C-alpha positions in Angstrom: 136.0 96.7 85.1 138.5 94.2 86.6 140.6 92.0 84.3 139.8 88.3 84.2 142.7 87.5 86.6 141.3 90.0 89.1 137.6 88.9 89.1 136.9 87.4 92.5 133.9 85.3 91.6 135.2 83.6 88.5 133.9 80.0 88.5 131.3 80.9 91.2 127.5 80.8 90.9 125.4 83.5 92.5 121.6 83.6 93.0 119.7 86.8 93.6 116.0 87.1 94.4 114.1 90.3 93.7 116.7 90.9 91.0 114.6 92.7 88.4 115.2 96.2 89.8 116.7 98.2 92.7 119.2 96.6 95.1 118.8 93.1 93.7 119.5 94.3 90.2 122.6 96.3 91.3 123.9 93.2 93.1 123.3 90.9 90.2 125.2 93.2 87.9 128.1 93.5 90.3 128.3 89.7 90.8 128.5 89.3 87.0 131.1 92.1 86.7 133.2 90.1 89.2 133.0 86.9 87.1 130.1 85.0 88.7 127.4 83.2 86.7 124.2 84.8 88.0 120.8 83.4 88.5 118.4 86.3 88.3 115.1 85.6 90.0 111.9 87.6 90.4 108.2 87.5 89.9 108.7 90.2 87.2 109.7 88.1 84.2 110.2 91.1 81.9 112.3 93.0 84.3 114.4 90.0 85.2 115.0 89.2 81.6 116.2 92.7 81.0 118.8 92.2 83.7 119.9 88.9 82.2 120.2 90.6 78.8 122.3 93.4 80.3 124.7 90.9 81.9 125.1 89.0 78.7 125.6 92.2 76.7 128.5 92.9 79.0 130.1 89.5 78.4 128.7 87.8 81.5 126.7 84.7 82.1 123.2 84.7 83.5 119.9 82.8 83.7 116.4 84.1 84.6 114.2 81.9 86.8 110.7 83.2 87.7 109.9 82.5 91.3 107.4 83.7 93.9 109.6 83.5 97.1 106.5 83.3 99.3 105.9 79.8 97.9 108.2 77.1 99.3 108.0 75.0 96.1 109.2 78.0 94.1 112.2 78.5 96.3 113.1 74.8 96.1 112.7 74.9 92.3 114.8 78.0 92.1 117.8 76.1 93.6 117.1 73.0 91.5 117.1 75.1 88.3 120.4 76.7 89.4 122.0 73.3 89.8 120.5 72.0 86.6 122.1 74.9 84.7 125.4 75.5 86.5 126.0 72.4 88.7 126.6 74.3 92.0 125.5 77.3 94.2 128.2 79.3 95.9 126.5 82.6 96.8 122.9 83.7 97.5 121.5 87.1 98.1 118.0 86.8 99.5 116.7 90.3 98.6 113.1 90.0 97.5 110.7 92.0 99.6 107.7 94.3 99.7 106.6 97.4 101.7 103.1 96.2 102.4 100.1 97.7 104.2 100.6 101.0 106.1 98.4 101.0 109.2 98.8 100.9 113.0 98.6 97.5 114.6 94.9 97.8 115.6 93.9 98.7 112.1 96.2 96.4 110.1 94.3 93.7 108.1 95.1 90.0 108.8 95.7 89.7 105.0 98.1 92.6 105.0 100.1 91.1 107.9 100.2 87.6 106.4 101.4 88.9 103.0 104.3 90.9 104.4 105.4 88.1 106.7 105.2 85.6 103.8 107.2 87.7 101.3 109.7 89.4 103.7 110.4 86.7 106.3 109.1 83.2 105.5 110.6 83.5 102.0 114.1 84.0 103.5 113.6 80.8 105.5 112.4 78.9 102.5 115.3 80.1 100.3 117.9 79.5 103.0 116.6 76.0 103.6 117.3 74.9 100.1 120.4 77.1 99.6 122.0 75.6 102.7 121.3 72.1 101.6 123.0 72.7 98.3 125.9 74.6 99.7 126.7 71.7 102.1 127.2 69.6 99.1 129.6 72.2 97.6 131.6 72.3 100.9 130.5 75.8 101.7 129.1 79.1 100.5 128.0 82.6 101.5 124.4 83.8 102.0 123.4 87.5 102.5 119.9 88.4 103.6 118.4 91.8 103.0 116.9 93.1 106.2 116.5 96.9 106.8 117.2 99.6 109.3 113.8 98.5 110.5 115.4 95.2 111.5 116.8 97.2 114.4 114.2 99.9 115.2 110.5 100.5 114.8 108.6 102.7 112.3 105.0 103.7 112.9 102.3 102.1 110.8 104.7 99.4 109.5 104.3 96.7 112.1 104.4 93.7 109.7 107.4 95.1 107.9 109.3 95.8 111.1 108.5 92.4 112.6 109.6 90.7 109.4 112.9 92.5 109.1 113.7 91.9 112.8 113.0 88.3 112.1 115.4 88.2 109.2 118.2 89.4 111.5 117.3 86.6 114.0 117.2 84.0 111.3 120.5 85.2 109.9 122.2 84.9 113.3 120.7 81.4 114.0 121.8 80.1 110.6 125.3 81.4 111.1 125.5 79.6 114.5 124.4 76.3 112.8 126.5 76.4 109.7 129.6 78.5 110.2 131.7 75.4 111.1 130.4 73.7 107.9 131.8 76.5 105.7 128.6 78.5 105.1 128.7 82.2 106.1 125.4 84.0 106.6 125.1 87.7 107.1 122.4 90.4 106.9 122.5 94.0 105.5 120.2 96.8 106.8 119.6 99.5 104.2 117.9 102.7 105.2 115.7 104.4 102.6 117.1 103.7 99.2 116.1 105.2 95.9 114.4 102.1 94.4 111.0 101.3 92.8 109.9 100.1 96.3 109.5 103.7 97.4 107.5 104.7 94.3 105.4 101.5 94.5 104.6 102.5 98.1 103.1 105.7 96.8 105.8 108.0 98.0 106.0 111.0 95.7 109.1 113.2 95.2 108.1 115.5 98.0 107.7 112.7 100.5 111.0 111.2 99.3 112.7 114.5 99.9 111.4 114.6 103.4 112.6 111.0 103.9 116.1 112.1 102.8 116.2 114.6 105.6 115.8 112.0 108.3 119.2 110.6 107.3 122.1 112.6 108.9 124.0 112.2 105.6 121.3 114.3 104.0 120.1 112.1 101.2 118.6 108.7 100.2 120.9 105.8 99.5 121.7 104.3 96.1 121.2 100.7 95.2 124.8 100.4 94.2 125.9 101.5 97.6 124.1 98.6 99.2 125.3 96.2 96.6 128.9 97.0 97.3 128.5 95.7 100.8 126.6 92.6 99.7 129.4 91.8 97.3 132.0 92.2 100.0 130.1 90.0 102.4 129.8 87.4 99.6 133.5 87.4 99.0 136.6 85.7 100.5 137.5 89.2 101.8 134.9 88.7 104.5 136.0 85.2 105.4 135.8 85.7 109.2 132.5 87.6 109.0 129.3 85.6 109.8 126.2 86.1 111.8 126.5 89.8 111.5 124.1 92.7 110.7 125.5 95.6 108.8 123.6 98.8 108.4 123.9 100.9 105.2 122.0 103.9 106.5 123.7 107.3 106.2 123.9 107.3 110.1 120.1 106.8 110.5 120.6 104.4 113.4 123.2 106.6 115.0 120.5 109.1 116.0 
């Protein structure tokens, strides 16, 4: 672990949604390791609290805030509680998302479509809206949105997910155009298939996951920590001229 003088986020406050497991958890832990006070948010209170406990056990500072990011009021309250606790917001990683219903367009339920769009796309707008308002008061900040490789290409039987993740990329680019001159950088990451609970929750057993690994030229699934490393870089001063960009973390999936 870096020494105190080397920690790049000392004095900074980072907010992570969907932080109870997977990529969100990995990012929250890395933000804390780099000196940030971390607001851990999720609908999973038990899981989020465990992440906070791990950060504190390692000498970091963290707060859990329960939020359903599909609800605008929860997203606004999340930022308000961050400010009430820490007085500022410097970094946000909008990571929360779901896999959703797997059906071709003609068979997809209206409810299934609406749920995925709400959790995977509208939530990013809600969160960004209130994060940007606060960051303008700080004089700047960095936002990273979690899209997907499916923010660039299609995937059969996942129309809502693909549409939402494409939307996240567009929202990221638009936000960057609007706020770059005001000191707020906004970027998106595009993970391929990563070994997270999202795969298990989608009903993908070990055999199916092994088949998924084969569609990546690198020959394996990604790890949450590998995505988090990019998120941390995009959040840092090292990426000071990077905004409005989409970065794939995909083992060459999109190169095919």
